[in-house]
N, C-alpha and C positions, 0 to 999 in steps of 0.2 A: 503494500500499499503506500509505504513512504517513498518507495522508488518511483511509482506511478506519478505521485504528487509532484515530486522533485522534477521529473521529466516534463510535466505539464507547466510548471512554473517557469521553467527554462525557456520553454517555447513561448509562453506569454511575454516574458522579458525581451526575447529576441525580436518580437514583433509587437512591441507595446503600441505601435501607432494603429494597429487593427481596431481596438476598441474606440480609439480617438476618432478615427476616420468614419466609422460606423455611426457613432453618436453624432457627428458633424452632419452626415447624411440624413439623418433622421430629423435633426432640428431644422434643416433647411426645407423641410416639407411642412408647412403650417398644418396643425391638426387641432384647431381650437373646437372645443366642445360646441355644437351648434345650439345647445340648450342655453347657453350664455351669449352667443353671438352668432347670427346668421349671415354668412358670407361665403359664397362658393370658392373664393380665393383662399380662404383661411380653413374651411371645413374640408380638409383633404386626408381625413383618416384612412380612406381606401388605399391611397398612394403609400402611406407609411406601412400599411399592412402588406402592400405589394413587395415592398423592400425587405420586410421581415420574413415573409413567406419564401422569397428567393434565397435568403441567407440560410433559413432552416433547411430548405430542400437541398442546397449545395452541401450542407453538413450531413446529409443522409437521413434527415427527419421525414417521416410521412406526416403530412399536413392535412389539416381540416379547417375549413373556413365557412362561417355563416354570418348572416346579418342579424345582429341583435336589434337594431332599429334600421329603417331604410337606409341603405348606403353607408351603415355603420358596422363593419365587420369585426368579429373576433377571429383570430388565428391561432390554432394549436398545432404544436409539433411534438411527435412522439418517437422515441427510440423504444423498441419493444424490450421487455425484460420482465422479471418477477415483480408481482404486485406487493409482496412482503417488504421489498426494498425501494419501493416506487417513491419518486420524489418530483415535485412540481416546482418549476421557476417561474414566477409570475411578475409581469409589469403592465402597466397601462400606457397607451400611446396618445390619448386625449390630453390636452393642455387647456389652461385657463386663458382667457383673453389678455393681450399685451397691455391693454389700458391706454394711457396717454403715451404714445410713442415718443413724443418730444421730450420726456423725462428720462428716456434711456440714452446712455452713452455709447451704445452699441446697437448695430442692426439686430432687431428682435428675432429675426429668423436667419441670421447670416452664418451661425455656426462657426464664428470667428474664434481662432486660437491666439491667445496673447495672455501673458503674465502668468503662465502655467495653468490656464483655465480654458474651457470651452464656453462661449456665451451664446445665449439665446433662449427663447421661451421653450421649456420642455428639458433644457440641458440637464438640470439636477432632478426635476420632477416630471417624468422620470425616464426619459428615453435613454440616458446613459445607463440606466439600471437594466432596461431591456437588452441594450447592446452588450452590457457585461455579462449577462446570461447567455447570449448567442455566442460570444467570442470564447467564453469559458467552456462551452460545450464543443465548439470547433476545434479548440486546442486539444481537448481529450481525444476526439476522433483522429485528428492529424498525428498525434502521438502513437496511434495504434492501440489505444486502451479500449477494451470491450467492457462494459458495464453489466453487472448482473441484474440491477434492478431497473424498472422502466423509468426513463427520464422524459419529462413533459415540459414544454415551454409554452405558457400561456401569455399571448399578447392580446390584451383586452381593452376595450373602449369604456367610456363613460364612468370611470372612477371618480372624476371630479364632480359629477352630479349625483352620487350615490352608490356607485359600484354596480351598475345594473349589467355591464359586461360580464364581470366576474359571477354575479348572481346567476345569469343565464348559463354560464359554463358549469356552475355547480348543480343547477337544475338538470342539466343534460347529463349529469354523472361523471363529468370530467374531474375525477378525484384521484387522490394518492394517499399514501401513508403520512407523507410530510410535504411541507411546501416552504420554500424560501420566497418571500416578496421582497423585491430588490429596491424598495423605496429608499430615499437617502436617510441613512441612520448616523452619519458622521463617524463609521466605523464602529460603532457601537453595536451590540446584539440586543434586540428588542423582542423580548419573549412574551410580553404582555401588553394588552390594550384594553381599555374599558369598553363596555357596550354603548350604543347610543340608539335611541329612537326618536322620532318626532311624534309629539302627542298633541292633540287640539282639546281644549276645554272650552265648552260653549255654556254661557251663563245667561239665563232667561230672567227677563224682567217683565214688565207689563206696561204696555204703550199707552200714553196719554198726551194731552197738549201741555206744552211748557207753560202756558199761561196760567194753568191751575196747579202748577208745581207746589205751591203753598199748601195744597191739600195733603201732600205727602210729608211736609215738614212741620206744620203747626195745627193743633186741633181746632175745629171750627164748631163748637157745640151750639152756637147761637145761629148757625145757618141750617135752614130747612132745605131738605132734598139736595143734600150735599152731593157734589160729583165724586164718584169713586176715585180715590187717589191712583196714580201710576206707581210703578216700581222701577227705579232707575238701574238697568243692567250695568251701566258704566260704573256706577257708585258701588254696586256689588262686586263688580270686577276689581275695583281699586281695594276693597277690603280682601278679597280673594288673593291679590298679589302680594300684600302685606303678610298675610298668613303663609303664602307660598314661600316668601323669603325666609321666615323662620323655620318652616319645614326643611327647605334646602340646607339651611345652616346646621340642622340637626342631623341631616344625612351626611354632610360633609364631616362632621365631628365624629360620627358613629361607624363610618365605613372607610376602611383603609386597606392598602395593599402595599407590600414592601418595595415594589418596582416602580410605583407610579406617585407623582406628587400628592402630598396631603391635601384633602379637599377636592379631589378630582370629581366627585359625584355631584355635579352641579346641574341645575335646572334653569335654563336661560329662557326667559320670555322674549322670543325673538320677533313675534309679529302679533299685533292686537288690533281688532277692528270692532267698532261699536256703532249702533245705529238702530234702525227700526225695520221690522219685517224679516223674515228669512228667506234669503235668495236660494236659487237652485244649486248654487255652488256650496251651500253650507256656511256661508257669511251673511251679514247684514245687507239686505237688498237696498236700504237708503242710507247713505252715510254723508249726506250734505245738507241736512235740514236739522239745525240746532233747536227748532221749535217743537220737536217731538221728544217726548221722554223715551229714551232708549229701551228697547225690549229684547236686544240681542247684542251679545259680545262674544267674539271668539278669540282665544288666545292661543297662539302656536308656541309649543315649548321644545326646545332642544335639550332632551332629557339624557343625561350620562348616568352610567353606573359602572361599578368596579369590575375588574377582570375575573373575580371569583364570585360574582353575584349572578343568580339566575334571573332571566327575564320575568318568569312567572311570579317569583317573589317581589321584584321590583314593581310590578304591575299591581299586585295585591296590596302592597304598602301605599302606593299613590292613591288607589282607589278608596282605601280605608281613610286616608287623610282627606280626600275630597268630600266623603260622605260625613265625616265628622265635622268638617267645616259647615257643610250645609245644614247639618242638625242644629246648629246655634241659632239659626234664623227661621222664623216662623214661615216667611214666604219660600225660602229655599227648601225647607222640609217637604213642601208640597209640589215644589217645582225644582227639582235637584238639577245641578249641573250635569252635561252630557260629556262624556270622555270618548275620544276617537283616537285609538292607538295606530302606530304604523302610518301616520299621515303621509300621503304621497308614496306609500309603500317603502318609505325610508326606514331601515332597520339594520343596524350593525350588531351581530352578536359579539359578546366579549371574546378576547383571546387570552388563555392563560396557560401557556406551555411551561411545563416544569423546568426549573434551572438545571436540573440534573438530566435532562432528556438528551439523548445522543445527538440530536440536530444541533441543540443550544450548545453542548460541549464542543461539538466539531467546529461551530463557527467561532467560539471564544478562543479555542486552541489555535486555529489556523490564522485567525486575525492577529493573535498574539505574536505569532511567528513572523508575519508579513509587515504588518503596519508599524509605521514610525509612532503612531499613537496607540497606546495600549487600550484595548477595548474593555468596555465595562458592560455588564448585564443591566438592562433598564426596562421600564415600561414607556408607553407611547401615550402622550397627552391627548392626541386627536384619534382619528380612525383611518384605516386603510382597507383595501381588498383582502387583507389577511383575515378579517372578521368573517367574511363569507365562506372561506375555507375552514377556518375553525368551527364555524357554526355547523358545518356538515361533518364534523369529526376528524378533519385533517390537523395533524399537529403542525402549526405553523410559527414561523419566526421572520422578523423583518431584519434585513441587513443590506446595506448599501453604502454608496460613497457619500462624500461631503461636498457641499456647495453653498450658495447663497442666493438671495433674490427670488426664491420661489414664491409665486403668487404676487411677485413685486417686480420692481425695475431691475435691469441688468442681471437677470438670471444667469447663473453659471455653475459648472461643475469643476471641481479641482482635479486635474489630470493624474497626479501622483495618486491620489485617493482612488481615482477610478480604476487605475491599474492594479492597485492593491486589492480593491473589492473583486475584480475579475479573477484574480489569483485565488482569493479566499473562497469565492463561489465555486471555482473549478475544483479546489480540494474538498469542499463540502459535498460536492456531487459524488466524488470518489469514496469518500468516508461513509456516506449514507447509502449509495447505490451498491458499493462493493464492486470488485472487478472479477471477471472470469479467469 
């Protein structure tokens, strides 16, 4: 095994430009996720996947390609082998928009090499990761090493908008025992990430004319035939948000995991809409007339939970909180808030791969042998496609190069780190798939 790894490392060192040039080729093909920006000149995911597929087939992979959404294909390459030692290498090829290009000091899709870095949108997030996986595999093949376990490379779309490319691959049964997600990790080994779901809470009031708001605020015992007061859903929502802040704080205090920051279990109110009447889309139909006492408020929450929590327990805990909150108010006891889970089908299961897992051990060991920066084991604050594989029972770990500017200006990947990551991934393939 050690001889095989050293042979592959020597091959990667001799041709360290291979992963650089492949990354540059991919960056030069704009593949902005069309859910964020529609422009045929920028929405060129099929062309990136053409490049990926040609490289995979040149390395002896059998390939499969299908559209997840119209003209937005996944590409998967396979080397056959045993399932017991099977391994997936995964990366996404969609990128976020450039934003204001005048604030960039480099051409956003130029793939320029300068100052030891490759510059451009997608350079670090994460076309370089996809390139590292393909170059690592090709180095193994060119070294004449035959793997025992099946190796798959998944090049997927739509990670930036919820991971629906990876979700579709998982639904089609494209699984393995283990997976490396080659997202940028700055050379660290990320074995845990919290779960995430979007949830909508709808709070109901009672519509009325704002001119008679005093009926809701001050008793009118001297008035005969008093108009029935309204119930302002916006004011109920304000009380709910205050209570939610305390509930969030209690979750952050009571739930912890050794690999992720304290207080990660946050509940972010990201979108709120208040108004009158329920629209067909589940939101208030009228949001421009302040003369109406609001009877509908929707609050969309970005709800995080810890790597070792089960979604069923998280769901039950939140539903109990909402029920107890409503029970304190006579109106809401009779008209309780409605909870909609997995809003827009967005749901990231948690990932909690053990620190003594062979895949984690392999990546830590090989990164320690290769990298200038010694790796540490840690958790991830956000979410990646690793969640979707982990949710399907695949033991997943995130590992990749370092860089800067992702989702911002002047995105870049550090070339030395990229070459190191390619070598570490190649060694992890051999360690986990074994050789014949």
